[in-house]
C-alpha positions as a printed Julia matrix, in Angstrom:
230×3 Matrix{Float64}:
  18.85  -10.44  -23.81
  21.55   -8.86  -21.65
  24.86  -10.6   -22.49
  26.86   -9.0   -19.68
  27.73  -11.32  -16.77
  25.36  -10.85  -13.84
  27.22   -9.5   -10.82
  25.06   -9.47   -7.71
  26.98   -6.69   -5.97
  26.31   -4.4    -8.94
  22.58   -5.07   -8.95
  21.48   -4.72   -5.34
  22.3    -2.01   -2.84
  24.42   -2.88    0.22
  21.41   -2.07    2.39
  19.8    -5.32    1.2
  22.71   -7.67    1.93
  21.11   -8.69    5.23
  17.9    -9.52    3.37
  19.84  -11.58    0.86
  21.83  -13.52    3.46
  19.31  -14.0     6.26
  18.57  -17.51    7.51
  15.12  -16.47    8.71
  12.08  -17.95    7.01
   9.94  -14.8     6.94
  11.26  -11.62    5.35
   9.27   -8.4     5.33
  10.48   -5.57    3.1
   8.94   -2.21    3.86
   9.85    0.45    1.33
   8.39    3.29   -0.67
   9.07    4.62   -4.13
  12.65    4.14   -5.26
  13.55    1.63   -2.55
  13.92   -1.24   -5.06
  12.72   -3.84   -2.58
  10.66   -5.65   -5.25
  13.71   -5.94   -7.49
  15.71   -7.48   -4.65
  13.01  -10.06   -3.93
  12.74  -10.95   -7.62
  16.51  -11.44   -7.89
  16.58  -13.52   -4.7
  13.76  -15.83   -5.79
  15.33  -16.34   -9.23
  18.66  -17.16   -7.6
  17.02  -19.55   -5.13
  15.33  -21.4    -7.97
  18.44  -21.55  -10.12
  20.51  -22.97   -7.27
  18.06  -25.86   -7.1
  17.88  -26.27  -10.88
  21.65  -26.69  -11.29
  21.48  -29.52   -8.76
  18.83  -31.25  -10.85
  15.99  -30.43   -8.46
  12.5   -29.24   -9.32
  11.65  -26.06   -7.41
   8.57  -23.86   -7.5
   7.93  -20.29   -6.37
   4.46  -18.85   -5.74
   3.82  -15.12   -6.25
   0.65  -13.48   -4.93
  -0.9   -10.07   -5.6
  -4.13   -8.62   -4.21
  -5.94   -9.55   -7.43
  -5.17  -11.4   -10.63
  -5.71   -8.26  -12.73
  -2.38   -6.77  -11.57
  -0.32   -9.93  -11.94
   0.79   -9.69  -15.56
   1.86   -6.05  -15.61
   3.58   -6.11  -12.22
   4.96   -9.17  -10.43
   4.97  -11.38  -13.56
   6.84   -8.65  -15.4
   9.22   -8.22  -12.45
  10.25  -11.89  -12.48
  10.79  -11.84  -16.25
  12.9    -8.7   -15.84
  15.05  -10.33  -13.15
  15.58  -13.45  -15.27
  16.63  -11.23  -18.16
  19.1    -9.29  -16.01
  20.55  -12.58  -14.77
  20.9   -13.93  -18.33
  18.53  -16.8   -17.54
  15.4   -15.8   -19.44
  16.17  -18.01  -22.46
  16.02  -21.06  -20.21
  12.37  -20.34  -19.37
   9.05  -20.28  -21.18
   6.39  -17.75  -20.18
   2.68  -18.51  -20.25
  -0.36  -16.35  -19.62
  -3.17  -18.88  -19.09
  -2.57  -20.18  -16.55
   0.04  -17.57  -15.7
   3.43  -19.11  -15.05
   7.1   -18.93  -16.01
   8.55  -22.42  -16.41
  12.1   -23.73  -16.71
  12.3   -25.68  -19.95
  14.37  -28.62  -18.7
  13.18  -29.21  -15.13
   9.63  -27.85  -15.14
  10.44  -25.61  -12.18
   7.96  -22.74  -12.24
   7.05  -19.33  -10.96
   3.27  -19.45  -10.39
   1.1   -16.36  -10.06
  -2.15  -16.0    -8.11
  -4.53  -13.27   -7.07
  -5.56  -13.13   -3.4
  -9.06  -12.21   -4.57
  -9.57  -15.9    -5.42
  -8.98  -17.53   -2.0
 -10.56  -20.82   -3.06
  -7.95  -21.21   -5.79
  -5.16  -20.57   -3.29
  -6.62  -23.01   -0.78
  -6.98  -25.73   -3.41
  -3.53  -25.25   -4.91
  -1.69  -28.53   -5.46
   1.75  -27.1    -6.2
   4.54  -29.24   -4.74
   8.28  -28.67   -4.35
   7.7   -25.12   -3.1
  10.81  -23.19   -2.06
   9.53  -19.6    -2.0
   6.39  -17.53   -1.56
   6.1   -13.81   -2.36
   3.3   -11.46   -1.38
   3.97   -8.41   -3.53
   2.37   -5.05   -2.64
   1.01   -6.77    0.43
  -0.56   -3.58    1.79
  -3.22   -3.98   -0.89
  -4.38   -7.28    0.58
  -7.57   -7.17    2.64
  -5.97   -8.37    5.87
  -3.34  -10.67    7.35
  -5.82  -13.54    6.97
  -4.45  -13.94    3.45
  -1.11  -14.99    4.99
  -2.7   -17.07    7.72
  -4.76  -19.06    5.24
  -2.21  -19.42    2.43
   1.12  -19.94    4.2
   0.29  -23.36    5.71
  -0.75  -24.69    2.3
   2.55  -23.89    0.63
   4.67  -24.76    3.67
   3.02  -28.18    3.71
   4.09  -28.65    0.08
   7.7   -27.65    0.72
  10.45  -29.11   -1.42
  12.42  -31.85    0.34
  15.59  -30.19   -0.94
  15.28  -27.07    1.24
  15.05  -26.54    4.98
  12.1   -24.18    4.77
   9.89  -22.16    2.46
  11.16  -18.58    2.3
   8.21  -16.22    2.62
   8.71  -12.67    1.35
   6.29   -9.83    1.96
   7.05   -6.53    0.2
   4.95   -3.39    0.45
   4.82    0.39    0.33
   3.79    1.45    3.85
   0.48    3.32    4.09
   0.64    6.7     5.83
  -1.96    5.67    8.39
  -0.06    4.05   11.3
  -3.21    2.12   12.2
  -3.55    0.52    8.79
  -3.74   -3.25    9.28
  -0.4    -3.97    7.63
   1.48   -1.37    9.67
   0.12   -2.87   12.86
   0.8    -6.41   11.65
   4.42   -5.62   10.75
   4.96   -3.88   14.09
   3.81   -7.06   15.81
   6.49   -9.06   13.96
   9.51   -6.88   14.73
  10.43   -8.84   17.86
   9.53  -12.23   16.41
  12.71  -14.29   16.03
  11.38  -15.95   12.88
  10.99  -12.63   11.05
  13.37  -10.15    9.48
  11.72   -6.76    9.06
  13.61   -4.43    6.72
  12.83   -0.76    6.1
  14.33    0.98    3.08
  13.85    4.26    1.24
  15.31    5.84   -1.87
  17.95    7.32    0.46
  19.45    3.81    0.75
  20.23    3.8    -2.96
  24.03    3.82   -2.7
  24.36    2.3    -6.17
  22.64    5.27   -7.79
  19.81    3.34   -9.43
  17.41    6.16   -8.62
  19.97    8.9    -9.27
  20.3     7.56  -12.81
  16.68    8.52  -13.27
  17.11   12.2   -12.48
  13.58   13.25  -13.28
  12.15   10.59  -10.98
  14.54   11.56   -8.19
  13.52   15.21   -8.4
   9.88   14.15   -8.21
  10.6    12.01   -5.15
  12.35   14.87   -3.39
   9.51   17.25   -4.2
   7.01   14.77   -2.78
   9.17   14.4     0.32
   9.1    18.15    0.9
   5.38   18.49    0.32
   4.05   15.3     1.93
   5.13   14.5     5.47
   6.25   10.91    5.9
   6.23    9.98    2.22
   9.38    7.84    2.58
   9.56    7.32    6.33
């Protein structure tokens, strides 16, 4: 466990402050390798849950990937990492079947689902929902995943929050006509959406620079592949 006090300003880049502070219900984070958008979402969801927990509320967060196979090694691992960085991990128990991370005292949970099992999403009975995260959303089949799932979790919103915060993070495909690129473009002028675009060039804190080998690889890819981080 990390015993150092968690300082938010030392763990997210200034670029993401608007994402952290927005009042909008729908937040789209578009970013390639080294943008750290998934880390920001994980921190935000953990903070949202903890703010409810310290008030004695039960709060649940739902995390969705394109299939259940990738849940444990990616988004599940990301939430556990964020809890560790925030010195909260000892307050939670982690389970694999069914996959969840649960606060020991309140029962508040991070729940993990694959979008390849739409019937399970549609039949979900989770209540007290405060957040929903579609991670690597470009790998979903289409925006129908959002259209079908969002109303279910919004309907089961916690009474302690004004709305369910819906996060969608993804690495933009090169093809401008890919469904998610077109879908995100259609949301840019929607007042209920915040659309954020980040690249490794927004890493003012030097998180990527600290990994020099990875940075050199990113720069090489940028020179050899047009639009790799645009």
